[in-house]
C-alpha positions as CSV (number, residue, x, y, z in Angstrom):
1,X,10.9,15.5,-0.6
2,X,10.5,13.4,2.6
3,X,7.7,14.3,5.0
4,X,8.7,16.5,7.8
5,X,7.1,15.5,11.1
6,X,7.4,16.9,14.6
7,X,6.6,13.8,16.4
8,X,5.9,10.1,16.0
9,X,2.1,10.5,16.5
10,X,1.8,13.0,13.6
11,X,4.0,10.8,11.4
12,X,2.0,7.7,12.3
13,X,-1.3,9.4,11.4
14,X,0.1,10.6,8.0
15,X,1.6,7.2,7.3
16,X,-1.7,5.4,8.1
17,X,-3.4,7.8,5.6
18,X,-1.0,6.7,2.9
19,X,-1.5,3.0,3.7
20,X,-5.3,3.5,3.6
21,X,-5.1,5.2,0.2
22,X,-3.1,2.3,-1.2
23,X,-5.6,-0.3,0.1
24,X,-8.5,1.8,-1.4
25,X,-6.6,2.0,-4.7
26,X,-6.5,-1.8,-4.8
27,X,-10.2,-2.0,-4.1
28,X,-11.1,0.6,-6.7
29,X,-9.0,-1.1,-9.4
30,X,-9.5,-4.8,-8.6
31,X,-12.5,-5.5,-6.3
32,X,-15.5,-6.9,-8.0
33,X,-13.9,-7.8,-11.3
34,X,-15.6,-10.9,-12.5
35,X,-13.2,-11.8,-15.3
36,X,-9.6,-13.1,-15.2
37,X,-7.0,-10.5,-14.3
38,X,-5.0,-9.3,-17.3
39,X,-1.3,-8.7,-17.5
40,X,-2.1,-5.0,-17.3
41,X,-4.0,-5.6,-14.0
42,X,-0.9,-7.4,-12.7
43,X,1.4,-4.6,-13.8
44,X,-0.8,-2.0,-12.1
45,X,-0.8,-4.0,-8.9
46,X,3.0,-4.2,-8.9
47,X,3.2,-0.5,-9.7
48,X,1.0,0.3,-6.7
49,X,3.1,-1.9,-4.4
50,X,6.3,-0.3,-5.8
51,X,4.9,3.2,-5.2
52,X,3.8,2.2,-1.7
53,X,7.4,1.1,-1.0
54,X,8.8,4.4,-2.3
55,X,6.5,6.5,-0.1
56,X,7.1,4.3,2.9
57,X,10.8,4.7,2.5
58,X,10.4,8.5,2.9
59,X,9.3,8.0,6.5
60,X,12.5,6.2,7.6
61,X,11.1,5.1,10.9
62,X,11.2,1.4,11.9
63,X,8.4,1.9,14.4
64,X,6.0,2.2,11.5
65,X,6.9,-1.1,9.8
66,X,4.3,-2.9,11.8
67,X,1.6,-0.9,10.0
68,X,3.2,-1.5,6.7
69,X,3.3,-5.3,7.2
70,X,-0.3,-5.3,8.4
71,X,-1.5,-3.4,5.3
72,X,0.5,-5.6,2.9
73,X,-0.9,-8.7,4.5
74,X,-4.4,-7.4,4.2
75,X,-3.8,-6.6,0.5
76,X,-2.2,-9.9,-0.2
77,X,-5.0,-11.8,1.5
78,X,-7.6,-10.0,-0.7
79,X,-5.6,-10.1,-3.9
80,X,-3.3,-13.1,-3.6
81,X,-4.3,-14.4,-7.0
82,X,-3.3,-11.1,-8.6
83,X,0.0,-10.6,-6.8
84,X,1.5,-14.0,-7.4
């Protein structure tokens, strides 16, 4: 069920919490690994990105896209070798 928010500020706050969770999930799962990333690691990364997209679609507010793009760029910079 999509989130029900009374105003943009509440929606923005909840949205940012979701984005922070996704960034933290990437760090927990991939940061500090000293070996080559496996195909399973790559699948997990793609699953996280897909799930991120699903949750973000629930918000249906274009004004929040800036924060999404910012979070995705941050993740991509840190884990570009994993996502490509």
